[in-house]
C-alpha positions as CSV (number, residue, x, y, z in Angstrom):
1,M,226.6,161.6,68.7
2,A,226.1,158.2,67.3
3,T,222.6,157.9,68.4
4,P,221.1,160.5,66.0
5,T,223.1,158.8,63.2
6,R,221.4,155.5,63.9
7,F,218.0,157.1,63.8
8,H,218.6,158.7,60.5
9,H,220.0,155.6,58.9
10,P,218.0,152.7,60.3
11,N,219.1,150.3,57.5
12,N,222.8,150.7,58.3
13,H,222.6,150.5,62.1
14,P,220.7,148.3,64.6
15,Y,218.0,149.8,66.9
16,P,219.3,151.1,70.3
17,H,219.6,148.8,73.2
18,S,216.7,148.6,75.7
19,S,218.6,150.7,78.2
20,S,218.6,153.5,75.7
21,K,214.8,153.2,75.5
22,I,214.5,153.5,79.2
23,I,216.6,156.7,79.1
24,I,214.5,158.1,76.3
25,F,211.2,157.4,78.1
26,F,212.6,158.7,81.4
27,C,213.6,162.0,79.7
28,L,210.2,162.3,78.1
29,S,208.5,161.6,81.4
30,A,210.7,164.1,83.2
31,F,210.1,166.8,80.6
32,L,206.3,166.3,80.6
33,G,206.3,166.2,84.4
34,L,208.3,169.4,84.6
35,A,205.9,171.1,82.2
36,L,202.9,170.0,84.2
37,F,204.5,171.1,87.4
38,A,205.3,174.6,86.0
39,N,201.8,174.9,84.7
40,V,200.2,174.0,88.1
41,F,202.7,176.1,90.0
42,R,201.8,179.1,87.8
43,A,198.1,178.5,88.5
44,S,198.8,178.2,92.2
45,L,200.5,181.5,92.4
46,S,197.4,183.3,91.0
47,A,195.2,181.9,93.8
48,H,195.6,184.4,96.7
49,Y,194.0,184.2,100.1
50,L,192.1,180.9,99.7
51,S,189.4,180.7,102.4
52,I,187.7,177.4,103.2
53,A,186.4,178.0,106.7
54,T,183.2,179.9,105.9
55,N,180.3,180.4,103.6
56,W,180.3,184.2,104.2
57,V,181.2,186.4,101.2
58,D,184.5,188.2,102.1
59,T,184.1,191.7,100.6
60,N,187.8,192.3,100.9
61,A,188.8,189.2,99.0
62,P,190.7,189.9,95.8
63,I,188.6,189.9,92.7
64,L,189.2,189.4,89.0
65,L,187.7,191.8,86.6
66,I,186.8,190.0,83.4
67,P,184.7,191.1,80.4
68,N,181.0,190.4,80.1
69,A,180.1,187.4,78.0
70,T,178.4,189.8,75.6
71,A,181.8,191.4,74.8
72,T,183.8,190.4,71.8
73,P,186.3,187.7,72.9
74,D,190.0,187.4,72.2
75,I,190.8,191.0,71.3
76,K,194.5,191.2,71.4
77,D,194.9,194.8,70.5
78,K,193.0,197.5,72.4
79,D,193.1,199.8,69.4
80,K,191.2,197.3,67.3
81,D,188.0,198.0,69.3
82,K,188.4,201.7,68.8
83,N,189.2,201.6,65.1
84,Q,186.6,199.1,64.1
85,D,184.0,201.5,62.9
86,N,180.7,199.8,62.6
87,G,178.7,202.6,64.2
88,K,179.0,206.3,64.7
89,G,181.9,208.3,66.0
90,G,184.5,205.6,65.3
91,K,183.1,203.4,67.9
92,S,182.4,199.7,67.4
93,G,178.8,198.9,66.7
94,K,178.9,195.8,68.9
95,R,178.8,197.2,72.4
96,R,180.5,195.7,75.3
97,G,178.3,194.8,78.2
98,P,179.0,196.0,81.8
99,D,182.1,194.5,83.4
100,R,181.5,191.9,86.0
101,F,183.3,190.8,89.1
102,L,184.1,187.2,89.8
103,S,184.6,186.5,93.5
104,S,187.7,184.6,94.5
105,T,185.3,182.4,96.5
106,F,182.9,181.8,93.5
107,A,183.1,178.0,94.0
108,D,181.3,178.3,97.4
109,L,177.8,177.0,97.2
110,P,174.8,178.9,98.6
111,A,173.8,177.5,102.0
112,P,171.8,178.6,105.0
113,E,173.9,180.1,107.8
114,L,174.4,178.1,110.9
115,Y,175.5,179.5,114.3
116,W,178.6,177.8,115.4
117,E,179.6,178.0,119.1
118,Q,183.2,177.3,120.0
119,M,183.7,174.4,122.5
120,P,186.8,173.2,124.3
121,S,189.5,172.2,121.8
122,A,190.8,168.7,121.6
123,P,193.9,168.0,123.6
124,V,196.0,167.9,120.4
125,P,195.5,169.2,116.9
126,R,195.0,166.4,114.3
127,L,194.7,165.9,110.6
128,D,193.3,162.6,109.2
129,G,192.1,161.6,112.6
130,Y,189.0,159.3,112.9
131,S,186.1,159.2,115.2
132,V,183.0,157.4,116.3
133,Q,180.1,158.5,118.6
134,I,178.6,156.2,121.2
135,N,175.6,157.8,122.9
136,N,177.1,160.9,124.7
137,M,180.7,159.8,124.3
138,F,182.9,160.9,121.3
139,Y,186.0,158.9,120.6
140,V,188.7,160.5,118.4
141,F,191.6,158.3,117.1
142,G,195.1,159.0,116.0
143,G,195.9,161.5,113.2
144,Y,198.8,163.7,112.3
145,E,199.8,166.7,114.4
146,H,202.1,167.5,111.5
147,L,203.7,165.4,108.8
148,D,206.5,164.3,111.2
149,L,204.4,163.6,114.2
150,V,201.4,161.2,114.5
151,H,199.3,160.4,117.5
152,S,198.9,157.0,119.1
153,H,196.0,157.6,121.4
154,V,192.3,158.1,121.6
155,D,190.8,161.3,123.1
156,V,187.3,161.1,124.6
157,F,184.8,163.9,124.7
158,D,181.6,163.8,126.8
159,F,178.7,165.8,125.2
160,T,176.7,165.9,128.4
161,V,179.4,168.1,130.1
162,N,181.1,169.4,127.0
163,K,184.6,168.4,128.2
164,W,187.4,166.1,127.1
165,V,187.3,163.5,129.8
166,D,189.7,160.6,129.0
167,Q,192.6,159.4,126.9
168,I,193.2,155.8,125.8
169,K,196.5,154.5,124.4
170,M,196.4,152.7,121.1
171,P,198.2,149.4,120.5
172,D,201.8,149.8,119.3
173,E,201.0,147.8,116.1
174,M,198.0,149.8,115.2
175,A,197.9,152.3,112.3
176,N,198.0,156.0,113.1
177,S,196.0,157.5,110.3
178,H,194.0,156.6,107.2
179,L,192.0,154.1,109.3
180,G,188.8,152.3,108.7
181,V,186.5,152.7,111.7
182,A,183.0,151.5,112.7
183,T,181.1,150.9,115.9
184,D,178.2,148.7,117.1
185,G,177.4,151.0,120.1
186,R,179.9,149.6,122.5
187,Y,182.8,148.1,120.5
188,V,184.9,150.2,118.0
189,Y,186.4,148.3,115.1
190,I,189.6,149.7,113.6
191,V,190.9,148.2,110.3
192,T,194.2,148.7,108.4
193,G,195.5,152.2,107.7
194,Q,198.9,154.0,107.5
195,Y,201.5,153.3,110.1
196,G,203.7,156.2,111.0
197,T,204.6,159.7,109.7
198,Q,204.8,161.4,106.3
199,C,203.5,158.9,103.7
200,R,204.7,155.7,105.2
201,G,203.3,152.3,104.3
202,P,200.0,150.7,105.5
203,T,199.5,147.8,107.9
204,T,196.9,145.0,107.8
205,A,196.7,145.0,111.6
206,S,193.2,145.4,112.9
207,F,191.7,145.8,116.3
208,T,188.6,146.2,118.5
209,L,188.2,148.6,121.4
210,D,185.8,147.8,124.2
211,T,184.7,151.3,125.3
212,V,183.4,150.1,128.6
213,T,186.5,148.2,129.8
214,K,188.9,150.2,127.5
215,K,190.6,147.0,126.5
216,W,191.9,146.3,123.0
217,K,191.7,142.9,121.1
218,P,193.2,142.0,117.7
219,L,191.0,141.2,114.7
220,P,192.1,139.0,111.8
221,P,194.3,141.1,109.6
222,L,192.9,142.5,106.4
223,P,193.7,140.3,103.3
224,E,195.6,143.1,101.7
225,P,196.7,146.4,103.2
226,R,195.4,149.5,101.6
227,M,197.9,152.0,100.1
228,A,199.8,148.9,98.7
229,T,201.8,150.9,96.2
230,P,203.5,153.2,98.8
231,T,204.3,150.1,100.8
232,R,206.4,148.7,97.9
233,F,208.2,152.1,97.4
234,H,209.0,152.4,101.1
235,H,210.1,148.8,101.5
236,P,212.2,148.0,98.4
237,N,214.1,145.2,100.1
238,N,211.0,143.2,100.4
239,H,210.0,143.3,96.8
240,P,212.1,142.6,93.6
241,Y,212.5,145.3,91.1
242,P,210.4,144.9,88.0
243,H,211.9,143.5,84.8
244,S,213.4,146.0,82.3
245,S,210.4,145.4,79.9
246,S,208.1,146.3,82.8
247,K,210.0,149.5,83.3
248,I,209.5,150.5,79.7
249,I,205.7,149.8,80.1
250,I,205.6,151.8,83.3
251,F,207.5,154.7,81.9
252,F,205.4,154.7,78.7
253,C,202.2,154.7,80.8
254,L,203.5,157.4,83.0
255,S,204.5,159.5,80.0
256,A,201.1,159.0,78.4
257,F,199.4,160.0,81.7
258,L,201.4,163.1,82.2
259,G,201.0,164.1,78.6
260,L,197.2,163.7,78.8
261,A,197.2,165.6,82.1
262,L,199.2,168.5,80.5
263,F,196.9,168.5,77.5
264,A,193.8,168.6,79.7
265,N,195.2,171.4,81.8
266,V,196.1,173.5,78.8
267,F,192.7,172.8,77.2
268,R,191.0,173.8,80.4
269,A,193.0,177.0,80.5
270,S,192.1,177.8,76.9
271,L,188.5,177.4,77.7
272,S,188.7,179.8,80.6
273,A,190.1,182.5,78.2
274,H,186.7,182.7,76.7
275,Y,184.2,184.8,78.5
276,L,182.3,182.1,80.2
277,S,179.3,183.3,82.2
278,I,177.7,181.2,84.9
279,A,174.9,183.3,86.4
280,T,174.7,181.6,89.8
281,N,178.4,182.2,90.6
282,W,178.4,186.0,89.9
283,V,178.1,188.4,92.8
284,D,175.0,190.5,92.4
285,T,176.1,193.9,93.7
286,N,172.5,195.1,93.6
287,A,171.1,192.4,95.9
288,P,169.5,193.6,99.1
289,I,171.8,192.7,102.0
290,L,172.3,193.3,105.7
291,L,175.8,194.3,106.8
292,I,176.8,192.7,110.1
293,P,180.1,192.4,111.9
294,N,182.5,189.5,111.3
295,A,182.5,186.8,114.0
296,T,186.0,187.9,114.9
297,A,184.8,191.3,115.9
298,T,183.7,192.0,119.4
299,P,179.9,191.6,119.4
300,D,177.2,193.7,121.0
301,I,179.1,197.0,121.1
302,K,176.4,199.6,122.0
303,D,178.6,202.6,121.8
304,K,180.6,203.2,118.7
305,D,183.2,205.2,120.7
306,K,184.0,202.2,122.9
307,D,185.9,200.7,120.0
308,K,187.9,203.9,119.5
309,N,188.7,204.5,123.1
310,Q,189.7,200.9,123.9
311,D,193.4,201.4,123.5
312,N,195.1,198.0,123.3
313,G,197.5,199.1,120.6
314,K,199.1,202.2,119.2
315,G,197.5,205.4,118.3
316,G,194.3,204.8,120.2
317,K,193.3,201.9,118.0
318,S,191.9,198.7,119.3
319,G,194.5,195.8,119.5
320,K,191.8,193.4,118.4
321,R,191.3,193.9,114.7
322,R,188.0,193.5,113.0
323,G,187.8,191.0,110.2
324,P,186.1,191.8,106.9
325,D,182.4,192.7,107.1
326,R,180.0,189.9,106.2
327,F,176.5,189.7,104.9
328,L,173.5,188.0,106.5
329,S,169.8,188.5,106.1
330,S,167.9,189.3,109.3
331,T,165.4,186.6,108.5
332,F,167.9,184.0,107.2
333,A,166.4,181.2,109.3
334,D,162.9,181.5,107.6
335,L,162.3,178.6,105.2
336,P,160.5,178.9,101.9
337,A,156.8,177.9,102.4
338,P,153.5,178.3,100.5
339,E,151.1,181.0,101.8
340,L,148.1,179.8,103.7
341,Y,144.9,181.8,104.1
342,W,144.3,182.3,107.9
343,E,141.0,183.4,109.4
344,Q,141.0,185.0,112.8
345,M,138.7,183.4,115.4
346,P,137.7,184.5,118.9
347,S,140.7,185.0,121.1
348,A,141.2,183.0,124.3
349,P,139.9,184.7,127.5
350,V,143.5,185.4,128.6
351,P,146.8,185.5,126.7
352,R,149.2,182.7,127.6
353,L,152.8,181.6,127.1
354,D,153.8,178.1,128.0
355,G,150.2,177.0,128.2
356,Y,149.2,173.4,127.5
357,S,146.3,171.8,125.7
358,V,144.5,168.6,124.7
359,Q,141.7,168.1,122.2
360,I,138.8,165.6,123.0
361,N,136.4,165.4,120.0
362,N,135.1,168.9,119.4
363,M,136.3,170.3,122.7
364,F,139.7,172.0,123.2
365,Y,141.1,172.3,126.7
366,V,143.8,174.9,127.4
367,F,145.7,174.8,130.7
368,G,147.6,177.4,132.8
369,G,150.5,179.3,131.3
370,Y,152.0,182.7,131.9
371,E,150.3,186.0,131.1
372,H,153.6,187.6,131.9
373,L,156.5,186.6,134.0
374,D,154.8,187.8,137.2
375,L,151.4,186.4,136.5
376,V,150.5,182.8,135.9
377,H,147.1,181.2,135.3
378,S,145.4,178.5,137.5
379,H,142.5,177.6,135.3
380,V,141.5,175.7,132.1
381,D,139.8,177.5,129.2
382,V,137.5,175.4,127.0
383,F,136.8,176.0,123.3
384,D,134.0,174.3,121.3
385,F,135.0,173.8,117.6
386,T,131.4,173.2,116.6
387,V,130.3,176.7,117.6
388,N,133.7,178.4,117.5
389,K,133.4,179.9,121.0
390,W,135.1,179.7,124.3
391,V,132.4,178.0,126.4
392,D,133.8,177.1,129.8
393,Q,136.4,177.6,132.5
394,I,137.6,175.0,135.0
395,K,139.7,175.8,138.1
396,M,142.9,173.9,138.6
397,P,143.9,172.3,141.9
398,D,145.9,174.7,144.2
399,E,148.8,172.2,144.3
400,M,149.0,171.8,140.6
401,A,151.8,173.3,138.5
402,N,151.0,176.4,136.4
403,S,153.4,175.9,133.4
404,H,155.9,173.5,131.9
405,L,153.5,170.7,132.4
406,G,153.3,167.2,131.0
407,V,149.8,166.5,129.5
408,A,148.0,163.6,127.8
409,T,144.5,162.4,127.3
410,D,142.7,159.0,126.7
411,G,139.6,160.7,125.1
412,R,137.9,161.5,128.4
413,Y,140.4,161.9,131.1
414,V,143.3,164.4,131.0
415,Y,146.5,163.4,132.8
416,I,148.7,166.3,134.1
417,V,152.1,165.5,135.4
418,T,154.7,167.6,137.3
419,G,155.7,171.2,136.0
420,Q,156.7,174.6,137.3
421,Y,154.7,176.0,140.3
422,G,154.4,179.8,140.3
423,T,155.8,182.8,138.5
424,Q,159.2,183.8,137.0
425,C,161.6,180.7,137.2
426,R,160.3,179.2,140.4
427,G,160.9,175.5,141.3
428,P,159.0,172.5,139.9
429,T,156.6,170.1,141.7
430,T,156.1,166.4,141.5
431,A,152.3,166.7,142.1
432,S,150.3,165.1,139.3
433,F,146.5,164.9,138.6
434,T,143.7,163.7,136.3
435,L,140.7,165.7,135.1
436,D,137.5,164.0,134.2
437,T,136.2,166.3,131.4
438,V,132.6,165.0,131.8
439,T,132.3,165.6,135.6
440,K,135.0,168.3,135.7
441,K,136.4,166.6,138.8
442,W,140.1,166.3,139.6
443,K,141.9,163.3,141.2
444,P,145.5,163.0,142.3
445,L,148.0,160.6,140.7
446,P,151.1,159.2,142.4
447,P,153.8,161.9,142.3
448,L,156.6,161.7,139.7
449,P,159.8,160.2,141.2
450,E,161.6,163.5,140.5
451,P,160.2,166.9,139.5
452,R,160.7,168.0,135.9
453,Y,160.1,171.0,133.7
454,A,158.2,170.4,130.4
455,P,158.8,166.7,130.1
456,A,157.7,164.8,127.0
457,T,154.4,163.1,128.1
458,Q,152.0,160.7,126.3
459,L,149.6,157.8,126.9
460,W,151.0,154.7,125.1
461,K,149.9,151.1,125.3
462,G,147.9,151.6,128.6
463,R,150.7,153.4,130.4
464,L,151.4,157.1,131.0
465,H,155.0,157.8,129.8
466,V,157.0,160.8,131.0
467,M,160.5,161.4,129.8
468,G,163.2,164.1,129.4
469,G,162.4,167.6,130.5
470,S,164.7,169.8,132.6
471,K,165.9,168.8,136.0
472,E,165.3,170.8,139.2
473,N,167.7,173.6,138.4
474,R,165.6,174.2,135.2
475,H,168.6,174.0,133.0
476,T,170.2,170.5,133.1
477,P,168.5,168.1,130.6
478,G,167.0,165.0,132.1
479,L,167.2,161.7,130.3
480,E,165.1,159.6,132.7
481,H,162.0,157.9,131.4
482,W,159.2,156.7,133.7
483,S,155.8,155.1,133.1
484,L,152.7,154.4,135.1
485,A,149.8,152.0,134.3
486,V,146.5,154.0,134.2
487,K,142.9,153.4,133.2
488,D,139.8,155.6,133.3
489,G,141.6,158.4,135.1
490,E,143.0,156.1,137.9
491,A,146.5,154.8,138.5
492,L,146.7,151.0,138.5
493,E,149.9,151.0,140.5
494,Q,151.4,153.4,143.1
495,Q,155.0,153.4,141.8
496,W,156.3,154.7,138.6
497,R,158.4,152.2,136.6
498,E,161.8,153.1,135.1
499,E,161.9,152.7,131.3
500,V,164.6,153.0,128.7
501,P,166.1,156.5,128.8
502,V,165.4,158.9,126.0
503,P,168.5,159.3,123.8
504,R,168.6,163.1,124.2
505,G,167.2,165.0,127.1
506,G,165.6,168.4,127.5
507,P,162.2,170.2,127.6
508,H,159.7,171.6,125.1
509,R,159.4,168.8,122.6
510,A,156.4,167.1,121.0
511,C,155.5,163.6,122.1
512,V,153.0,161.8,119.8
513,A,151.6,158.2,120.0
514,V,150.5,156.6,116.8
515,G,149.5,152.9,117.1
516,D,152.5,150.9,118.4
517,R,154.9,153.8,117.8
518,L,155.8,156.6,120.1
519,F,157.5,159.7,118.6
520,V,159.6,162.4,120.4
521,I,160.3,165.4,118.2
522,G,162.5,168.5,118.6
523,G,163.3,170.2,121.9
524,Q,166.2,171.9,123.5
525,E,169.0,171.4,126.1
526,G,169.1,174.2,128.7
527,D,166.6,176.8,129.6
528,F,166.3,180.0,131.7
529,M,167.2,179.6,135.4
530,A,166.4,181.5,138.6
531,K,168.9,184.2,139.2
532,P,171.0,183.1,142.2
533,G,169.8,184.8,145.4
534,S,166.8,186.4,143.8
535,P,163.8,186.4,146.3
536,I,161.4,186.3,143.4
537,F,163.4,183.6,141.4
538,K,163.8,186.1,138.6
539,C,164.5,184.5,135.3
540,S,168.1,184.7,134.0
541,R,168.9,183.4,130.6
542,R,171.4,180.6,130.0
543,V,172.7,178.9,126.9
544,E,170.1,176.8,125.2
545,V,170.8,174.4,122.4
546,V,167.8,173.9,120.2
547,Y,167.6,170.7,118.1
548,G,165.3,169.0,115.5
549,D,166.1,165.4,116.5
550,V,163.3,162.8,116.1
551,Y,163.3,159.5,117.9
552,M,160.8,156.6,117.8
553,L,160.1,153.9,120.3
554,E,158.4,150.7,119.3
555,A,157.3,147.5,121.0
556,D,160.9,146.3,121.4
557,M,161.5,149.3,123.6
558,K,164.5,150.4,121.6
559,W,164.9,154.0,120.4
560,K,165.4,154.5,116.7
561,I,166.6,157.7,115.1
562,L,164.4,159.2,112.4
563,P,165.0,162.1,109.9
564,A,165.4,165.4,111.8
565,M,163.0,168.3,111.3
566,P,163.8,170.8,108.5
567,K,165.3,173.1,111.1
568,A,165.9,172.9,114.9
569,N,162.7,173.5,116.7
570,S,161.6,173.8,120.4
571,H,158.6,174.9,122.4
572,I,156.3,172.6,120.4
573,E,154.9,170.3,123.1
574,C,151.3,171.1,122.2
575,A,151.8,172.6,118.8
576,W,151.0,169.4,116.9
577,V,148.0,167.6,115.4
578,L,147.5,164.3,113.7
579,V,146.0,164.5,110.2
580,N,146.0,161.9,107.4
581,N,148.7,159.8,109.1
582,S,150.9,162.9,109.3
583,I,152.1,164.9,112.3
584,V,151.6,168.6,111.6
585,I,153.6,171.1,113.8
586,T,152.9,174.9,114.0
587,G,155.6,177.4,114.9
588,G,158.2,177.1,117.7
589,T,161.7,178.5,118.4
590,T,164.9,177.8,116.6
591,E,168.6,178.5,117.3
592,K,169.4,182.0,118.5
593,H,170.7,184.6,116.0
594,P,174.4,184.1,115.4
595,V,175.1,187.9,115.8
596,T,172.6,189.3,118.2
597,K,172.2,186.0,120.2
598,R,168.5,186.8,120.5
599,M,165.9,184.1,120.4
600,M,164.5,183.4,117.0
601,L,160.9,182.3,116.5
602,V,159.5,179.9,113.9
603,G,156.8,180.9,111.4
604,E,156.4,177.7,109.4
605,V,154.0,174.8,109.4
606,F,155.8,171.4,109.2
607,R,154.5,168.0,108.1
608,F,156.0,164.6,109.0
609,D,154.5,162.0,106.7
610,L,154.3,158.7,108.7
611,N,154.0,156.7,105.5
612,T,157.3,157.9,104.0
613,M,159.0,159.1,107.3
614,T,159.8,162.4,105.5
615,W,159.5,166.1,106.5
616,S,158.1,168.9,104.4
617,V,157.2,172.6,104.9
618,I,153.5,173.0,104.0
619,G,152.8,176.6,104.9
620,K,153.4,179.8,106.8
621,L,151.7,181.0,110.0
622,P,150.3,184.6,110.2
623,Y,153.4,185.4,112.2
624,R,156.3,183.6,113.9
625,I,155.2,182.3,117.3
626,K,156.2,179.8,120.0
627,T,154.2,177.6,122.4
628,T,151.2,177.5,120.1
629,L,148.3,175.2,121.2
630,A,147.0,173.4,118.1
631,G,143.8,171.6,117.2
632,F,142.1,170.1,114.1
633,W,138.4,170.0,113.4
634,D,136.4,169.4,110.2
635,G,139.3,170.1,107.9
636,W,140.4,173.2,109.8
637,L,143.8,173.6,111.5
638,Y,143.5,175.8,114.5
639,F,146.1,177.4,116.8
640,T,145.9,179.8,119.8
641,S,148.1,181.6,122.3
642,G,151.9,181.8,122.6
643,Q,154.5,184.5,122.2
644,R,154.7,186.1,118.8
645,D,157.5,188.0,116.9
646,R,158.2,191.7,116.7
647,G,157.2,192.0,113.0
648,P,157.8,190.4,109.6
649,D,161.4,191.5,109.6
650,N,162.2,190.7,113.2
651,P,161.9,187.1,114.5
652,Q,162.6,188.0,118.1
653,P,159.8,187.2,120.6
654,K,157.8,190.1,122.1
655,K,154.1,190.0,122.8
656,V,152.2,187.2,124.6
657,V,148.9,186.7,122.8
658,G,145.7,184.8,123.1
659,E,144.6,185.1,119.5
660,M,143.1,182.1,117.7
661,W,143.5,181.5,114.0
662,R,142.4,178.8,111.6
663,T,143.2,177.7,108.0
664,K,141.7,175.0,105.8
665,L,144.3,172.2,105.6
666,H,144.5,170.0,102.5
667,L,146.9,167.0,102.8
668,S,147.1,164.4,100.1
C-alpha cells in the first residue's frame, strides 16, 4: 500500500506517475457515474404508468398525496405535531390545510380537445423517420423499426384517397435516420444523417429525389458529418487515440460534469421535499366536468344492457375492456369572445338553410335555400338597410339551382353559377345566370364545364372565377378552377378558361376579392350524399373534414398559404363582410363532436385583418348558427337565416330560421 504512504509523505516520495492519475480520475468518474445512475434509476422506478398519447385526465392514474403548502414542512416525527401545544386540546395552533392531489400527468399543458380519426397505418412502424409533403402526396423516409432494424425506403401516402400508394427505394449510401430533409415542391433534399442501426456513425452523403421521375441524384457531401463524436467511437481504427495528457483532461472534465449533474439532481430532489404549490398544475376536484367514455370504449351504446349481454369473454362480461373515463365539456369547441349587443330586426319572409346573398349598396338580395329538406325556395327576397324592411321578391328562373350556388356581384349585376337543383340531395346543374338588379331581368350565362355544389365564386379582375366545390356525387372535393370574362351582366366569351387549381378542394367556403388579391377561406371536404336507390334522393350523411385553411391568389396566379382561421370553419360562403380592410365572418360549422359525432355549430364572429394578415375573435353571435347571410350598413353588422343550435349548452344544429339580427361593429 505504497501509494497512501507517498500521499502522506510528499517530501520523501515523488508524485505518482501519470498512469496512476488516470486510474484515480477513472475511479472517481466511475463512482460519480454510478451514484448518478442509482439516483436516476430510483427516480425512474417511482414514475408509474407514464402516458404521453393524450391530453385527457386519466382518473385512474396513480396520484401522490402531499401536504398543502400551508402545512408545516419537514416534520420528521408525527408525534411532534400532536405534542406541540400552541392552541387548545393539545393540538397545534398552526393548522394544516387540506391535503391535495398531484396528478401523475401534472406536466401536461391545458389544450383544446381535437377529434382524431384513425387512418390507414404506414406499411411499417418507424421511429426517427422523416417526411415532407408535396401537394396531396406525403413522403416518409427511413427510420428505425427497432434499434436493430432500420428502413431504407420511402413510403408515399396520397391525401386525396387516404391510402399508402407507393414505395421508393433509397440509395444504398444514404443515411437511414437522423436526416436533414427539405423540399422545393418537387425535389426532396436529404442531407447527412445516421447510417445503420443502434447508434452507428453518421455519413456526409447527401442526395436529391425527383418525386415525379422517382430518380435519385447525389449532392455534394456535407463538409462534416453530424454526430461526429459517435463516429470516432465506432471507428477507432480511423482515428488515433488521444495523448495521455488529453485523457487526464477528458476524465477530469467528465468527473466535473458528472459531479455537477449529481449535485443538481440532489439539489432538485431537496427542493421537491418542500411543499411547493403550483396552482395551475393541481387537479381541481370541484370543477364542473362532463363525464364521457374513453375513445377505446364502444361509442353510441343506447342500451346499457347491451354492454352486459355482449358476452365476448367470461362471466358475461364484454371482451372489449373500457379504458378509464375521461372528461370533456359539451361546449369545448367554443372560443372565448367578447359579448356583443344584438338587436333583432324583421325576419326574412321565409326561413332558409343554404341560402345565398349579395349586398349592393343598401339593398340585400337573398337567394333560394331550403326551408326543410323537402321544400326549397325559387325566389329572391330583398331587404333595404335604410328602412330595415323586406321590400321585394324576385322569381328565379325555372332552370336555376335552388341551393349550393356560386354567387358574385359587380355592383349592379348578380352572377349565379351552377348549384343543386331541387330538394334533399338531388343532383347539380351547370346552368348559370345573371340578374340585373335594376330591371329585375335574368339572362343566361355559358354553362359551367362541370356541375359543382357550393363552389367558391367571385368576380376578380374582370373575370368570374369559380373553383372547388363538390363534384357530381356531392361528396368528392373538386380542385378545378375556371374563369369567364364578363362585363355588365354579359359573357365576353363562350368558353370557360381553365385556371390554376385551388390547393384544397371542397364546398362551403368564403371567397373574397380585395384589390389584386383573391382569398379563399375555410370549407370542408365531403358532404351529405343521396342514399343509393332512394327515389327522392334522400340525404345520407358521410364523413366530412372541416378545415380553416386560407389561401390567397395574386397577379402571378400562384396560390399562397396564409394563417388559418382560429378554428376549422365551413358553411360560410355568404357569412362574410368587408369592413375597415378586414374580413369579418359570422358563424359556421366546425369539426364534429369527438364522442357523439354530431355536427357542431359555430357561435363566434371572426376578423381577418388584411393589414397584418392575422385572425382574432371579436364577438359572439346570439346563438351558434351556420349558413348565415351577412351584410354591413352604416356601422351595423347584420346577419339573417341559417340553421341554429339546440341551446346554449348544445351546439348541434336544429331549427332552420329566417331571423335577422344586427350589432354595432367597432373595428380599429
